[in-house]
ZAMI-439225 format. One line per field, with one value per residue (C-alpha): residue number from 1; x, z negated, y; residue in one letter. Coordinates in pm, whole numbers, plus 32768, in hexadecimal, padded with zeros to 4 digits. Each point is the difference from the previous one (the first is absolute). Example, Ala and Ser with C-alpha at 12.3 -4.5 7.8 and 13.67 -1.06 7.14 Angstrom:
resi: c(1; 2)
x: c(84CE; 8089)
z: c(7CF4; 8042)
y: c(7E3E; 8158)
resn: c(A; S)
END
This chain:
resi: c(1; 2; 3; 4; 5; 6; 7; 8; 9; 10; 11; 12; 13; 14; 15; 16; 17; 18; 19; 20; 21; 22; 23; 24; 25; 26; 27; 28; 29; 30; 31; 32; 33; 34; 35; 36; 37; 38; 39; 40; 41; 42; 43; 44; 45; 46; 47; 48; 49; 50; 51; 52; 53; 54; 55; 56; 57; 58; 59; 60; 61; 62; 63; 64; 65; 66; 67; 68; 69; 70; 71; 72; 73; 74; 75; 76; 77; 78; 79; 80; 81; 82; 83; 84; 85; 86; 87; 88; 89; 90; 91; 92; 93; 94; 95; 96; 97; 98; 99; 100; 101; 102; 103; 104; 105; 106; 107; 108; 109; 110; 111; 112; 113; 114; 115; 116; 117; 118; 119; 120; 121; 122; 123; 124; 125; 126; 127; 128; 129; 130; 131; 132; 133; 134; 135; 136; 137; 138; 139; 140; 141; 142; 143; 144; 145; 146; 147; 148; 149; 150; 151; 152; 153; 154; 155; 156; 157; 158; 159; 160; 161; 162; 163; 164; 165; 166; 167; 168; 169; 170; 171; 172; 173; 174; 175; 176; 177; 178; 179; 180; 181; 182; 183; 184; 185; 186; 187; 188; 189; 190; 191; 192; 193; 194; 195; 196; 197; 198; 199; 200; 201; 202; 203; 204; 205; 206; 207; 208; 209; 210)
x: c(B1E0; 7EB9; 7F23; 811A; 8095; 817B; 80BA; 807D; 7E99; 7F87; 8110; 7FA4; 7E92; 805C; 80D6; 7EEA; 7F05; 80E9; 8037; 7E8A; 7FDA; 8115; 7F5B; 7EBB; 80A0; 8017; 8161; 8057; 815A; 804D; 7FAA; 8022; 7EAE; 808B; 803D; 7E9B; 7F82; 80C6; 7F90; 7E94; 7F01; 7F27; 8044; 7ED3; 7F7E; 7EAE; 7F18; 7F86; 7E85; 7FA6; 8074; 7F6C; 8069; 8036; 807F; 80D0; 8124; 8049; 8007; 7F26; 8020; 7F84; 7F6F; 8034; 7F12; 80A9; 7FAE; 8112; 80A7; 812C; 80C3; 817A; 805C; 7F47; 7ED4; 7F2B; 7EBC; 7F21; 8073; 7EE2; 8094; 8143; 802E; 80ED; 802D; 7F1E; 8120; 813B; 80B9; 7FAE; 807D; 7EA7; 7FE8; 7F0C; 7F75; 7F22; 7EB1; 7FDD; 817A; 80B5; 812B; 811E; 7FEB; 8101; 7F64; 8009; 7F01; 7F6F; 7FAA; 7E8F; 803D; 7FE0; 80FB; 80BA; 80E1; 80D5; 80CB; 8135; 7F71; 7FE4; 7ECD; 8003; 7EF5; 8017; 8000; 8131; 80D4; 80DE; 8001; 814D; 7F74; 7EDF; 80EC; 80D9; 7EE1; 8056; 8170; 7FE4; 7FAE; 814B; 80C4; 7F66; 8139; 80D4; 8050; 7FD6; 80D5; 7FDF; 8146; 8024; 8166; 80EF; 8090; 7ED7; 80AD; 7F3A; 807E; 7F67; 7F95; 7E8C; 800B; 7F95; 806E; 7EE1; 80B1; 7ED4; 806B; 8168; 8077; 802C; 7EC8; 8001; 8042; 7ECA; 7F11; 7F73; 8024; 7EBA; 7F32; 80D7; 80A9; 7FCD; 8114; 8006; 80CF; 80BE; 807F; 815E; 80B2; 7EC0; 8028; 7EDB; 7FFA; 7F2B; 7F2F; 7F10; 7EFB; 803C; 8179; 805E; 8148; 805F; 809B; 80F1; 7FC9; 80DC; 8170; 808A; 800C; 8013)
z: c(61CD; 80C0; 7FF4; 800E; 8132; 8029; 7F6A; 8153; 8080; 7ECC; 802E; 816E; 7FAB; 7EF4; 80F3; 8104; 7EFF; 7F9A; 816E; 8038; 7ED0; 8080; 8154; 7F5E; 7F19; 8056; 7FFE; 802E; 8023; 7F1B; 80A4; 7F86; 8004; 810F; 80E3; 7FD0; 8043; 8143; 808C; 7F98; 80FC; 7EF8; 7EA1; 7F39; 7EA8; 7FCC; 7EF6; 8012; 7FE1; 8054; 807D; 80E4; 80B4; 8171; 8113; 813D; 8025; 8032; 7E8C; 7ED5; 7F95; 7EF4; 8054; 7F09; 8033; 7FD8; 7FAE; 80BA; 7F4A; 80D7; 8131; 7FDC; 8142; 812F; 80CF; 7F4E; 7FE2; 7EED; 7F8B; 7F44; 7FD8; 7FF0; 8033; 7F62; 7FFB; 7F08; 7F72; 7F4E; 80AF; 8147; 7F6E; 7FA1; 7F00; 7EE5; 7FD4; 7EE1; 8042; 7F87; 800B; 80E0; 80BE; 80DB; 8123; 8113; 8109; 8169; 8106; 80CD; 8173; 7FA5; 7F20; 7EB1; 7EE6; 7F7C; 7ED0; 7F6E; 7EC6; 80CE; 802C; 7EFA; 7F24; 7EAF; 7F26; 8037; 7E8B; 7FCF; 80EA; 7F6D; 807E; 80A9; 80B9; 8082; 8077; 80B2; 80F0; 80A5; 8023; 8081; 8169; 800F; 7FC3; 80ED; 80DA; 7ED5; 7F92; 7E94; 7FA3; 7EB1; 7F3E; 7F03; 7F8A; 7FDD; 80B6; 80DA; 8138; 8139; 8156; 80CE; 7FDA; 8009; 7EE9; 7E96; 7F0D; 7F1D; 7EB7; 7F20; 8013; 7F96; 7E98; 7FC5; 8042; 80A7; 7F0F; 8067; 7FEF; 80D5; 8174; 8056; 7F31; 7FFE; 8154; 8176; 80FC; 80D7; 8135; 7FE6; 8118; 7F6E; 80D8; 800F; 7EAB; 7F4D; 7E8E; 7ED2; 7FA6; 7EDD; 7FDE; 7E89; 8002; 80E9; 8071; 8125; 7FAB; 811B; 8067; 8133; 8047; 8120; 80F0; 8179)
y: c(B790; 8019; 8136; 80FF; 80A7; 7FED; 8128; 8086; 8001; 80BD; 8105; 8024; 8032; 80FF; 80C6; 7FF8; 8080; 811C; 8055; 8014; 80E1; 80E0; 801F; 806D; 80FF; 8172; 808D; 816F; 8097; 8128; 814C; 8164; 80B6; 80E4; 7ED4; 7F8A; 8161; 8019; 7EAF; 8030; 807E; 80A5; 8086; 8073; 8051; 7F5E; 7F7C; 7E98; 800B; 7E99; 7EAE; 7EF7; 7EC4; 7FD0; 80DC; 7FFB; 7F14; 7E92; 7FB1; 8048; 8169; 80ED; 8154; 811B; 8124; 8152; 8166; 80BA; 8120; 805D; 7F8B; 8025; 7F4C; 7F7D; 8067; 8104; 7F3F; 7F7F; 7EA8; 7F5D; 7EA2; 7F3B; 7E89; 7F06; 7E87; 7F50; 7F33; 807A; 7EE5; 80B1; 814B; 807F; 8118; 8040; 815F; 806D; 80A5; 816B; 8033; 80FA; 7F76; 806E; 7F0B; 7FC9; 7F23; 7F8E; 805D; 7EE4; 8022; 800A; 812D; 7F4E; 8026; 7ED0; 7FE7; 7EE7; 7FCB; 805B; 815E; 8112; 8028; 80AD; 80A0; 8177; 804B; 7F1E; 80D7; 810D; 8166; 7FB6; 7ED3; 80D0; 8113; 7EFF; 7FB9; 814F; 7F9E; 7E9A; 8068; 80BE; 7EC1; 7F04; 800F; 7F95; 7E9E; 7F93; 7ED5; 7F47; 7FED; 7EE7; 8037; 8124; 80B7; 805E; 8081; 8058; 7F95; 8119; 8169; 7FB7; 7EFE; 8032; 7EF2; 7F99; 7FB8; 7FB6; 7E91; 8044; 7FC6; 8179; 80CF; 8159; 8120; 80C2; 7ED9; 7EEB; 8046; 7F50; 80F3; 813C; 8021; 800B; 7FBC; 813A; 8051; 8148; 80DE; 7FFB; 7EFA; 7F35; 7F5E; 7F60; 8053; 7FAD; 8130; 802A; 8111; 7FED; 8028; 811C; 7F6D; 7F25; 7EB3; 7FB2; 7E98; 7FDD; 8023; 80CE; 7EDC; 8005)
resn: c(M; K; G; F; A; P; L; P; L; L; L; L; L; L; C; F; W; Q; L; Q; E; G; V; Q; A; C; T; C; L; P; E; H; P; Q; E; V; Y; C; R; S; D; V; V; I; R; A; K; V; V; G; V; S; K; G; G; P; G; F; F; D; S; V; K; Y; H; L; D; L; I; R; V; F; K; G; P; K; K; Y; Y; D; A; I; Y; T; A; S; S; S; A; A; C; G; V; Y; L; E; V; D; V; E; Y; L; L; M; A; S; L; R; P; D; G; T; L; F; I; S; S; C; D; Y; F; Q; P; W; K; S; L; T; T; T; Q; K; K; L; L; K; H; Y; P; K; G; C; A; C; T; I; T; P; C; Y; S; L; P; C; I; P; T; K; R; T; E; C; M; W; S; D; F; A; P; I; K; P; V; H; G; N; Q; A; T; N; Y; A; C; I; K; R; N; W; K; G; F; C; V; W; K; S; P; K; V; F; V; D; I; I; S; A; R; D; V; D)
END
């Protein structure tokens, strides 16, 4: 029948279209907030006071104007703006004007801040007291490794490893590890353990391995 492409050709075109869509999509691996904190150049609390188009970079970007409130990590300077990609497909983020945020971002060579959807950005008022206190503990655990665990048992393979069991069928007794715990290295045999400022106990997360 004329006017119709052969079925194999249609399937090939469909696969090519899906491949193109996949290339354009933004994909981020799961990361504990502590991991994002440790790999970020700058962590700040700031209020978004405006937004404009354009800025440095080889692609279209959005510039969010900031009113800096506090610097938790990074050079102690006044950050008055942060950039992101203009498209969500390029991992751009959307921030609301007149809202205070906790922002974990990278610092470009030219001194500008850049953030993507693979970084951490949350309205400050949405954070619990525990999450805010954890910002003081995260720096103590940057030498530790946090590994997602998707099935039980969650057994670490080295002393410096904390098993992130929020993805496992049975949740932690003391609450979600992403919002209630930091993985901290202790002096005792160099183990890394889950520690919460809310629950004053150490949750041992590593076996005595060589």
